[in-house]
C-alpha positions in Angstrom: 100.8 -107.3 12.7 102.4 -104.4 10.8 99.7 -102.0 12.2 100.5 -103.2 15.8 104.2 -102.8 15.2 103.8 -99.3 13.9 101.6 -98.5 16.9 104.2 -99.8 19.2 107.0 -97.8 17.6 104.8 -94.7 17.8 104.0 -95.3 21.5 107.7 -95.9 22.2 108.7 -92.7 20.4 106.0 -90.8 22.4 107.2 -92.4 25.7 110.9 -91.5 24.9 109.8 -87.9 24.1 107.8 -87.7 27.4 110.7 -89.0 29.3 113.1 -86.5 27.7 110.7 -83.7 28.3 110.1 -84.6 32.0 113.9 -84.9 32.5 114.4 -81.4 31.0 111.6 -79.9 33.1 113.1 -81.5 36.2 116.4 -79.9 35.5 115.2 -76.3 34.9 112.2 -76.1 37.3 112.4 -76.3 41.0 111.9 -74.7 44.3 115.4 -73.2 44.6 116.0 -69.4 44.1 117.0 -70.0 40.5 115.2 -68.8 37.4 114.5 -71.0 34.5 116.9 -68.8 32.4 119.7 -69.3 34.8 119.1 -73.0 35.0 119.2 -73.3 31.2 122.4 -71.2 31.1 124.1 -73.5 33.6 122.9 -76.6 31.8 124.1 -75.4 28.4 127.4 -74.1 29.7 126.6 -70.4 29.6 127.8 -67.7 31.9 125.6 -68.8 34.9 127.1 -68.3 38.3 128.7 -71.0 40.5 125.6 -71.4 42.6 123.4 -72.0 39.6 125.8 -74.7 38.3 125.9 -76.3 41.8 122.1 -76.4 42.0 121.7 -77.9 38.5 124.5 -80.4 38.5 124.8 -81.1 42.2 121.1 -81.4 43.1 118.7 -81.4 40.2 120.7 -83.6 37.8 121.3 -86.5 40.2 117.7 -86.4 41.4 116.3 -86.4 37.8 118.5 -89.2 36.7 117.7 -91.2 39.8 113.9 -90.7 39.3 114.2 -91.9 35.6 116.3 -94.9 36.5 114.2 -96.0 39.5 110.9 -95.5 37.6 112.2 -97.6 34.8 113.5 -100.3 37.1 110.2 -100.5 39.1 108.1 -100.6 36.0 110.2 -103.3 34.4 110.0 -105.3 37.6 106.2 -105.0 37.6 106.0 -106.1 33.9 108.1 -109.2 34.6 106.1 -110.2 37.6 102.7 -109.7 35.9 103.8 -111.8 32.9 105.5 -114.5 34.9 102.5 -114.9 37.3 99.9 -114.1 34.6 98.3 -111.7 37.1 97.8 -108.0 36.5 97.7 -107.3 40.2 101.2 -108.5 40.8 103.9 -105.9 41.4 107.1 -105.5 43.5 105.0 -103.9 46.3 102.3 -106.6 46.4 104.9 -109.5 46.1 106.8 -108.3 49.2 110.0 -107.5 47.1 109.9 -103.8 48.0 109.3 -104.4 51.7 112.0 -107.0 51.9 114.5 -104.8 50.2 113.5 -101.9 52.4 113.8 -103.8 55.7 117.3 -105.0 54.8 118.3 -101.5 53.7 117.3 -100.3 57.2 119.3 -103.1 58.8 122.2 -101.9 56.7 121.8 -98.4 58.0 121.9 -99.8 61.5 125.0 -102.0 61.0 126.9 -100.1 58.3 125.6 -96.5 58.6 128.2 -94.9 56.3 128.6 -97.6 53.6 126.6 -96.8 50.5 127.5 -100.1 48.8 126.3 -102.1 51.8 122.9 -100.5 51.5 122.7 -101.5 47.9 123.8 -105.1 48.5 121.6 -105.5 51.6 118.6 -104.2 49.7 119.2 -106.9 47.0 119.7 -109.5 49.7 116.4 -108.5 51.3 114.5 -108.6 48.0 115.9 -112.1 47.3 115.1 -113.2 50.9 111.5 -112.0 50.6 111.2 -113.7 47.2 112.5 -117.0 48.7 110.1 -116.9 51.6 107.2 -116.1 49.3 108.1 -119.1 47.1 108.6 -121.4 50.1 105.2 -120.4 51.6 103.5 -120.6 48.2 104.9 -124.1 47.5 103.5 -125.3 50.9 100.1 -123.8 49.9 100.1 -125.4 46.5 102.5 -123.2 44.4 99.6 -121.6 42.4 99.8 -118.1 41.0 97.2 -117.0 43.5 99.1 -118.5 46.4 102.2 -116.6 45.3 100.4 -113.3 45.4 98.8 -114.0 48.8 102.1 -115.2 50.2 103.6 -112.0 48.9 101.0 -109.9 50.7 101.7 -111.7 53.9 105.5 -111.4 53.6 105.2 -107.7 52.7 103.1 -107.0 55.8 105.7 -108.9 58.0 108.7 -107.1 56.5 106.9 -103.7 56.8 106.2 -104.4 60.5 109.9 -105.3 61.1 111.0 -102.1 59.3 108.7 -100.0 61.4 110.0 -101.7 64.5 113.6 -100.9 63.5 112.7 -97.2 62.9 110.9 -97.0 66.2 113.7 -98.6 68.3 116.6 -97.0 66.4 115.2 -93.7 64.9 118.7 -92.7 63.8 119.0 -95.6 61.5 118.0 -93.5 58.5 117.9 -89.7 58.8 115.3 -89.6 56.1 113.1 -92.3 57.5 109.8 -90.6 56.6 110.9 -90.1 53.0 112.3 -93.6 52.8 109.1 -95.2 54.0 106.9 -93.2 51.7 109.5 -93.2 48.9 111.3 -90.1 47.8 114.3 -88.8 45.9 115.3 -85.9 48.2 118.6 -87.5 49.1 119.5 -89.2 45.8 123.1 -88.9 44.8 125.2 -89.9 41.8 127.1 -92.2 44.1 124.0 -94.2 45.0 122.9 -94.3 41.4 126.4 -95.5 40.3 126.1 -98.5 42.6 122.5 -99.2 41.5 122.8 -98.7 37.7 124.8 -101.8 37.0 122.2 -104.0 38.8 119.4 -102.3 36.8 121.2 -102.9 33.5 121.8 -106.5 34.3 118.2 -107.0 35.3 116.9 -105.3 32.1 119.2 -107.4 29.8 118.1 -110.7 31.6 114.5 -109.6 31.3 114.7 -109.2 27.5 116.5 -112.6 27.3 113.6 -114.3 29.3 110.9 -112.6 27.3 110.2 -115.2 24.6 109.8 -118.0 27.1 107.7 -115.9 29.5 105.3 -115.1 26.7 104.5 -118.8 26.5 103.2 -118.7 30.0 100.1 -116.8 28.8 99.0 -120.1 27.2 99.0 -121.7 30.6 101.6 -123.7 32.5 100.6 -127.1 30.9 100.6 -125.7 27.3 103.9 -124.0 27.9 105.4 -127.1 29.4 104.2 -129.1 26.3 106.0 -126.6 24.1 109.3 -127.5 25.8 109.5 -124.6 28.3 110.8 -125.3 31.8 108.0 -123.3 33.5 109.3 -123.5 37.0 112.8 -122.4 36.0 111.6 -119.5 33.8 109.2 -118.2 36.4 111.9 -118.4 39.2 114.4 -116.5 37.0 111.8 -113.9 36.2 111.0 -113.3 39.8 114.7 -113.1 40.8 115.3 -110.6 38.0 112.3 -108.6 39.1 113.7 -108.6 42.6 117.0 -107.4 41.3 115.3 -104.4 39.5 113.1 -103.5 42.5 116.0 -103.8 45.0 118.2 -101.5 43.0 115.5 -98.9 42.9 114.5 -99.2 46.6 118.2 -98.7 47.6 118.1 -95.3 45.9 114.5 -94.0 46.3 113.0 -95.9 49.3 109.7 -97.8 49.3 108.0 -96.3 46.3 104.8 -98.1 45.5 102.5 -98.5 42.6 104.9 -97.7 39.7 105.3 -101.4 39.0 101.5 -101.8 39.1 100.2 -98.8 37.2 102.7 -98.6 34.3 102.7 -102.2 33.0 98.9 -102.4 33.1 98.4 -99.2 31.2 101.0 -100.3 28.6 99.2 -103.6 28.0 95.8 -101.8 27.8 97.2 -99.5 25.1 99.5 -101.9 23.1 98.4 -105.5 23.9 100.5 -108.4 25.1 104.1 -109.4 24.3 106.7 -108.9 27.0 109.5 -107.4 24.9 107.1 -104.7 23.6 105.5 -104.1 26.9 108.8 -104.1 28.7 110.3 -101.4 26.4 107.3 -99.2 26.8 107.1 -99.9 30.5 110.7 -98.8 31.0 110.3 -95.4 29.3 106.8 -94.8 30.7 108.0 -95.7 34.3 110.9 -93.3 33.9 108.6 -90.5 32.7 106.0 -91.2 35.4 108.3 -91.1 38.4 110.2 -88.0 37.0 107.0 -86.1 36.6 105.7 -87.2 40.1 109.0 -86.1 41.7 108.8 -82.7 39.9 105.2 -82.2 41.0 106.0 -83.2 44.5 108.6 -80.5 44.6 106.6 -77.6 43.2 102.9 -78.2 43.9 102.9 -77.2 47.6 105.9 -74.9 47.6 107.6 -74.0 50.0 106.8 -77.5 51.3 107.9 -80.6 49.5 106.0 -83.9 49.4 107.6 -87.3 49.0 107.0 -88.6 45.5 105.6 -91.8 46.9 102.7 -89.9 48.4 101.5 -88.7 45.0 102.0 -92.2 43.6 99.9 -93.6 46.3 97.1 -91.1 45.6 97.2 -92.3 41.9 97.9 -96.0 42.6 95.2 -96.8 45.2 92.3 -95.8 43.0 94.0 -97.6 40.0 94.3 -100.8 42.1 90.6 -100.6 42.9 89.8 -100.1 39.2 91.8 -103.3 38.4 89.9 -105.3 41.0 86.6 -104.1 39.6 87.7 -104.8 36.1 88.8 -108.3 36.9 85.4 -108.9 38.6 83.6 -107.7 35.5 85.6 -109.9 33.2 85.0 -112.9 35.5 81.3 -112.3 35.4 
């Protein structure tokens, strides 16, 4: 137990260091006509010019903070869903949470085009609506963990089709519709993050509170029920909390996929089960992953910029296939 705890502390320290390093790199490296020395001078309060300070504090800092916050929220959402459903293929994207939040965010852009707060609230409403529909369909199909995931895939496809229809019929709904669909942080602002951050914080606090009960679900629903856990209530609260985290991220960065799938699985492979431990590591690792992906998306193909979600998809799709093959091997 002590060895595992020391390993967790070391992994957490490494994750925090990686997150800090990726944030620092995102602030001083970019495609703007600004040298690393000027960026450092502006960041440290030196004699950099007004343009350097504007680039660093007006563009790069909001984008870096948004990447870290959204990466942490999506990874935390994935860790909650995978633990609550005892399924390592579960994630906000697979469960329909992201698609529901994205569809309602587009509806918000259609109805309230200049209201930032409305986009945040509508994204959360969409995530909860998608979650409610998934639960309702799964209960009619037997309420098993497998039926929840399959219902999530179906609801995700439906919400994505509706979102595409909105963009097709009203292309001015979002000016950054391509980046929003793929997931990107080009338009992230401190105002958007200011609305989303409280929801992220509430979701993280509730997730830690639910962790001891959710760990019992690994024993099976009947065993957890026998130990006094209200299985249905804990699972429902966990999914609502995951929806809150995913919705807050979607409202800022669009339909980013695979962060909630890749990070929690890698964390459990490295450090074993235990939600509080895996949640802490998932938060810092998710923040580091999305910050690095956003930085690479900016500089790899300069002067062109890719949406960060495109790079995540290139990483996530093979990883998803790997998980499927791994599950098949364990079943055999």
